[in-house]
C-alpha positions as CSV (number, residue, x, y, z in Angstrom):
1,X,43.4,-7.2,-54.9
2,X,43.6,-8.0,-51.4
3,X,41.0,-6.1,-48.8
4,X,42.9,-4.6,-45.6
5,X,41.3,-5.7,-42.3
6,X,40.4,-1.6,-42.0
7,X,38.5,-2.0,-45.0
8,X,36.5,-5.0,-43.8
9,X,35.6,-3.4,-40.1
10,X,34.6,0.3,-42.2
11,X,32.3,-1.3,-44.0
12,X,30.7,-4.1,-41.5
13,X,30.8,-0.9,-39.4
14,X,28.7,1.3,-41.9
15,X,26.4,-1.8,-42.9
16,X,25.9,-1.8,-39.1
17,X,25.1,1.7,-38.6
18,X,22.5,1.6,-41.8
19,X,20.4,-1.2,-40.3
20,X,20.3,0.7,-37.3
21,X,19.2,3.6,-38.7
22,X,16.7,1.9,-40.7
23,X,15.1,-0.5,-37.6
24,X,15.0,2.8,-35.5
25,X,12.7,4.3,-38.2
26,X,10.5,1.7,-38.6
27,X,10.2,1.1,-35.1
28,X,9.1,4.4,-34.8
29,X,6.2,3.5,-37.6
30,X,7.8,5.5,-40.5
31,X,7.7,3.6,-44.2
32,X,11.5,2.7,-45.3
33,X,11.3,2.8,-48.6
34,X,8.0,4.3,-49.8
35,X,7.3,8.2,-50.6
36,X,5.3,9.8,-48.1
37,X,3.6,13.2,-47.3
38,X,3.3,14.5,-43.8
39,X,0.5,16.5,-42.4
40,X,-0.1,18.4,-39.6
41,X,-2.7,19.1,-36.7
42,X,-3.1,21.1,-33.8
43,X,-5.2,19.7,-30.2
44,X,-5.9,20.9,-27.2
45,X,-5.6,17.6,-25.6
46,X,-5.1,14.2,-27.1
47,X,-6.1,12.1,-24.9
48,X,-3.7,9.0,-25.1
49,X,-2.6,9.3,-28.6
50,X,1.3,8.3,-28.8
51,X,3.5,8.2,-31.6
52,X,3.2,5.1,-34.0
53,X,-0.3,4.9,-33.7
54,X,-2.3,3.9,-36.7
55,X,-3.7,6.8,-39.2
56,X,-6.9,5.3,-41.0
57,X,-9.1,6.1,-44.0
58,X,-12.4,4.3,-44.4
59,X,-11.3,1.8,-42.1
60,X,-7.8,0.7,-43.7
61,X,-4.7,1.6,-42.1
62,X,-2.7,4.1,-44.4
63,X,0.0,5.3,-42.2
64,X,1.0,6.3,-39.1
65,X,1.7,9.1,-36.2
66,X,5.1,10.5,-36.3
67,X,5.2,12.6,-33.8
68,X,3.4,14.0,-30.7
69,X,5.0,17.1,-29.5
70,X,3.7,19.9,-27.1
71,X,4.0,23.7,-27.9
72,X,4.7,25.1,-24.6
73,X,3.8,28.6,-25.3
74,X,0.5,27.9,-27.0
75,X,0.2,24.8,-24.5
76,X,-1.4,23.1,-27.5
77,X,-0.3,19.5,-28.7
78,X,1.1,19.4,-32.5
79,X,0.6,15.8,-34.3
80,X,2.3,14.7,-37.2
81,X,1.2,11.9,-39.5
82,X,2.4,10.2,-42.5
83,X,0.5,9.0,-45.7
84,X,1.6,7.9,-48.7
85,X,1.7,10.5,-51.7
86,X,-0.9,8.1,-53.8
87,X,-3.7,9.1,-51.5
88,X,-4.4,12.4,-52.5
89,X,-6.2,14.6,-49.7
90,X,-8.2,17.6,-49.9
91,X,-6.8,20.9,-48.0
92,X,-10.1,21.1,-46.1
93,X,-9.9,17.1,-45.1
94,X,-9.9,16.5,-41.1
95,X,-7.6,14.7,-38.6
96,X,-9.9,13.1,-36.2
97,X,-9.2,11.5,-33.2
98,X,-11.1,8.2,-32.7
99,X,-11.3,5.4,-30.1
100,X,-9.3,2.5,-32.2
101,X,-10.6,-0.3,-29.6
102,X,-12.4,-0.9,-26.7
103,X,-9.4,-0.5,-24.4
104,X,-9.2,2.9,-25.5
105,X,-6.1,3.0,-27.6
106,X,-6.0,5.8,-30.1
107,X,-6.2,6.7,-34.0
108,X,-6.4,9.2,-36.1
109,X,-9.4,9.0,-39.1
110,X,-8.4,10.9,-42.1
111,X,-12.4,12.6,-43.1
112,X,-12.8,14.0,-46.4
113,X,-15.9,16.4,-46.8
114,X,-18.5,15.3,-49.7
115,X,-18.2,18.7,-51.3
116,X,-14.4,18.0,-51.7
117,X,-15.0,15.2,-54.8
118,X,-16.1,17.1,-57.7
119,X,-13.1,19.9,-57.6
120,X,-11.0,19.0,-54.9
121,X,-7.7,21.7,-53.6
122,X,-5.0,18.8,-52.8
123,X,-2.8,19.4,-49.5
124,X,0.4,18.8,-50.1
125,X,3.1,17.8,-47.6
126,X,3.2,20.1,-44.3
127,X,-0.2,21.7,-44.4
128,X,-2.1,21.4,-41.6
129,X,-5.5,20.0,-41.7
130,X,-8.6,20.1,-39.7
131,X,-8.4,18.6,-35.9
132,X,-11.0,16.7,-34.6
133,X,-11.4,14.3,-31.6
134,X,-14.3,11.9,-30.4
135,X,-15.3,11.9,-27.3
136,X,-13.0,9.6,-24.9
137,X,-14.2,6.5,-23.3
138,X,-14.9,8.3,-19.7
139,X,-17.3,11.0,-21.4
140,X,-18.9,8.3,-23.1
141,X,-19.2,6.5,-19.9
142,X,-20.6,9.7,-18.5
143,X,-23.2,10.0,-21.1
144,X,-24.7,6.7,-20.3
145,X,-24.3,7.0,-16.5
146,X,-25.3,10.5,-15.7
147,X,-29.1,10.2,-17.0
148,X,-29.1,6.7,-14.8
149,X,-28.0,8.8,-12.0
150,X,-30.4,11.5,-12.3
151,X,-33.6,9.2,-13.0
152,X,-32.8,7.4,-9.7
153,X,-32.5,10.5,-7.5
154,X,-35.5,11.8,-9.5
155,X,-37.8,8.2,-8.2
156,X,-35.9,8.4,-4.9
157,X,-37.1,11.8,-4.5
158,X,-40.4,11.0,-5.6
159,X,-40.6,7.9,-3.3
160,X,-39.6,10.0,0.1
161,X,-41.8,12.8,-0.8
162,X,-45.1,10.1,-0.7
163,X,-43.6,8.3,2.1
164,X,-43.3,11.3,4.3
165,X,-46.2,13.5,2.9
166,X,-48.5,14.2,5.8
167,X,-51.6,13.4,3.6
168,X,-50.7,9.9,2.9
169,X,-50.2,9.5,6.9
170,X,-53.7,11.1,7.3
171,X,-55.4,8.9,4.2
172,X,-53.8,5.9,6.2
173,X,-55.3,6.9,9.2
174,X,-58.8,7.3,7.7
175,X,-58.8,4.3,6.1
176,X,-58.3,2.3,9.3
177,X,-61.1,4.3,11.1
178,X,-63.4,3.4,8.3
179,X,-62.7,-0.3,8.4
180,X,-62.9,-0.3,12.0
181,X,-66.7,0.9,11.7
182,X,-67.2,-1.3,8.9
183,X,-66.2,-4.1,11.1
184,X,-68.5,-3.1,14.0
185,X,-71.6,-2.7,11.7
186,X,-71.0,-6.2,10.2
187,X,-71.0,-7.5,13.9
188,X,-73.9,-5.7,14.3
189,X,-75.9,-7.2,11.3
190,X,-74.7,-11.0,12.5
191,X,-76.3,-10.4,16.0
192,X,-79.6,-9.2,14.3
193,X,-79.9,-12.0,11.9
194,X,-78.7,-14.4,14.5
195,X,-81.6,-16.4,15.8
196,X,-84.0,-15.2,13.8
197,X,-84.2,-18.2,11.1
198,X,-87.7,-19.2,12.2
199,X,-89.0,-16.1,11.5
200,X,-87.2,-15.8,8.1
201,X,-88.9,-18.9,7.0
202,X,-92.3,-17.9,8.1
203,X,-91.8,-14.7,6.2
204,X,-90.7,-16.5,2.8
205,X,-93.9,-19.2,3.6
206,X,-96.3,-16.2,3.5
207,X,-94.7,-14.7,0.5
208,X,-95.3,-18.3,-1.2
209,X,-98.6,-18.2,-0.1
210,X,-99.7,-14.7,-1.4
211,X,-98.0,-15.5,-4.6
212,X,-100.1,-18.8,-5.2
213,X,-103.3,-16.6,-4.7
214,X,-102.0,-14.1,-7.1
215,X,-101.5,-16.7,-9.8
216,X,-104.9,-16.6,-10.8
217,X,-105.0,-12.9,-11.5
218,X,-104.1,-11.3,-14.7
219,X,-100.7,-12.5,-16.9
220,X,-99.1,-9.3,-16.1
221,X,-99.2,-10.2,-12.4
222,X,-98.4,-13.8,-12.7
223,X,-94.9,-12.2,-14.2
224,X,-94.6,-10.0,-11.7
225,X,-95.0,-12.7,-9.2
226,X,-92.5,-15.3,-11.2
227,X,-90.0,-12.7,-10.7
228,X,-90.8,-12.0,-7.0
229,X,-90.7,-16.0,-6.8
230,X,-87.2,-16.4,-8.0
231,X,-85.9,-13.7,-5.9
232,X,-87.0,-15.1,-2.9
233,X,-85.8,-18.4,-3.6
234,X,-82.1,-16.9,-4.5
235,X,-82.2,-15.0,-1.0
236,X,-83.3,-18.2,0.7
237,X,-80.0,-19.5,-0.5
238,X,-77.4,-17.0,0.3
239,X,-75.3,-17.7,3.4
240,X,-75.5,-14.2,5.0
241,X,-73.5,-15.9,8.1
242,X,-70.8,-17.1,6.2
243,X,-70.0,-13.9,4.2
244,X,-70.4,-11.6,7.5
245,X,-67.5,-13.8,8.9
246,X,-65.5,-13.8,5.4
247,X,-65.4,-9.7,5.6
248,X,-64.4,-9.7,8.5
249,X,-61.6,-12.0,8.3
250,X,-60.3,-10.0,5.4
251,X,-60.9,-6.6,7.7
252,X,-58.8,-8.2,10.0
253,X,-56.2,-8.9,7.5
254,X,-56.0,-5.5,6.5
255,X,-55.5,-4.0,9.8
256,X,-52.6,-6.3,10.8
257,X,-51.0,-5.3,7.4
258,X,-51.6,-2.2,8.0
259,X,-50.0,-2.4,11.7
260,X,-46.9,-4.2,10.2
261,X,-46.2,-1.3,7.8
262,X,-46.5,1.2,10.8
263,X,-44.2,-0.9,12.7
264,X,-41.8,-1.4,10.1
265,X,-41.7,-4.8,9.4
266,X,-41.2,-5.7,5.8
267,X,-40.4,-4.1,2.7
268,X,-42.5,-1.5,2.4
269,X,-42.6,-1.1,6.1
270,X,-38.4,-0.4,6.1
271,X,-39.0,2.7,3.5
272,X,-41.5,4.1,5.3
273,X,-39.2,4.0,8.7
274,X,-35.9,3.5,8.0
275,X,-34.0,6.8,7.5
276,X,-30.6,4.7,7.0
277,X,-31.6,3.4,3.9
278,X,-32.1,6.8,2.2
279,X,-29.2,7.8,3.7
280,X,-27.1,4.6,2.0
281,X,-28.9,5.1,-1.8
282,X,-28.1,8.9,-1.6
283,X,-24.2,8.1,-0.5
284,X,-24.4,5.5,-3.1
285,X,-25.4,7.9,-5.6
286,X,-22.9,10.6,-4.6
287,X,-20.1,8.3,-4.7
288,X,-21.0,6.9,-8.2
289,X,-21.2,10.6,-9.3
290,X,-17.6,11.5,-7.5
291,X,-16.3,8.4,-9.7
292,X,-17.4,9.5,-13.0
293,X,-16.7,13.3,-12.6
294,X,-12.8,11.9,-11.7
295,X,-13.0,9.6,-14.7
296,X,-13.8,12.7,-16.7
297,X,-11.5,15.2,-15.5
298,X,-8.7,12.5,-14.9
299,X,-9.1,9.8,-17.5
300,X,-5.2,8.8,-17.4
301,X,-5.3,7.7,-14.0
302,X,-7.6,4.8,-15.4
303,X,-6.9,4.5,-19.3
304,X,-3.3,4.6,-18.8
305,X,-1.9,1.3,-20.3
306,X,1.7,1.7,-18.1
307,X,2.1,2.7,-14.5
308,X,4.4,5.3,-15.6
309,X,1.0,6.9,-17.6
310,X,-1.1,6.3,-14.4
311,X,1.4,7.8,-12.0
312,X,1.2,11.2,-14.3
313,X,-2.2,11.2,-13.9
314,X,-2.2,11.0,-10.2
315,X,0.3,13.4,-10.6
316,X,-2.0,15.9,-12.5
317,X,-4.5,15.2,-9.7
318,X,-2.3,16.3,-7.1
319,X,-1.0,19.2,-8.8
320,X,-4.5,20.6,-9.6
321,X,-6.1,19.9,-6.3
322,X,-3.5,20.5,-4.0
323,X,-3.4,17.2,-2.5
324,X,-1.6,14.1,-1.4
325,X,-2.6,10.8,-2.9
326,X,-1.8,7.9,-0.5
327,X,0.2,5.4,-2.2
328,X,-1.7,2.9,-4.4
329,X,-4.7,5.0,-4.6
């Protein structure tokens, strides 16, 4: 039997249409030849969940997201997923939106509560399950940066209060006066001992003679004299003049350090006198806080994979804040 050309063209067209429909469904993430159950969940927002994102159970991909649609009356997002019929899901299970990787792509995780294992009431296709979602990447970042920002502000506030405190300036002034008085006393002591070496030697000689005479006394006196002799020998070995010189040099160095701080030299001096440093630190903290708040409020501007997605984030900010963003911002 001869087949006409029209019949051949019709068969080829039917085959092409069938392949096209199957390929289109495959690209949407739908399984072609296996039977699936469809479940729904309702969210306030989905933060970048798209059709064909995976559905995972115990870390294994078991299905796909088949649709993400907005209910314009309730302003909620209705998400449908397909999983194989072989996977029996209790009715009180949860469809949780999670971060699938570090780039911010999303997936839906099926969570079955522990109390559903004994006598579960299974969900049937078309049921709406409990919805839940993880914190987004922006909120996770905020949970780390917000305590850090607060700690920085507290430290800067404490340092600023300590440096600007009147009692600190008064203490430094009193310390400077005490060191100056100590320096004067050291100079006077040095002048008193200068030129008196001969007299000191004579006094030591007399003491030595007295100790020789006392050696003939009772054993108790001999012990006292021996201790006194050792003490006088240690005093004779001391270099009081050199010690006074070293103390004077140390006091001079301390005075130079205090003068440098008051003149704004060095790191501590800049902290005590440079107001611009504090202004810059406060501005940096404010800019960081503004960036974190913007990421939280408009995550699509930063996590959008395509330029179109990021553009939608910019448009959302323009509408809500009543501003016009410059191109490329």
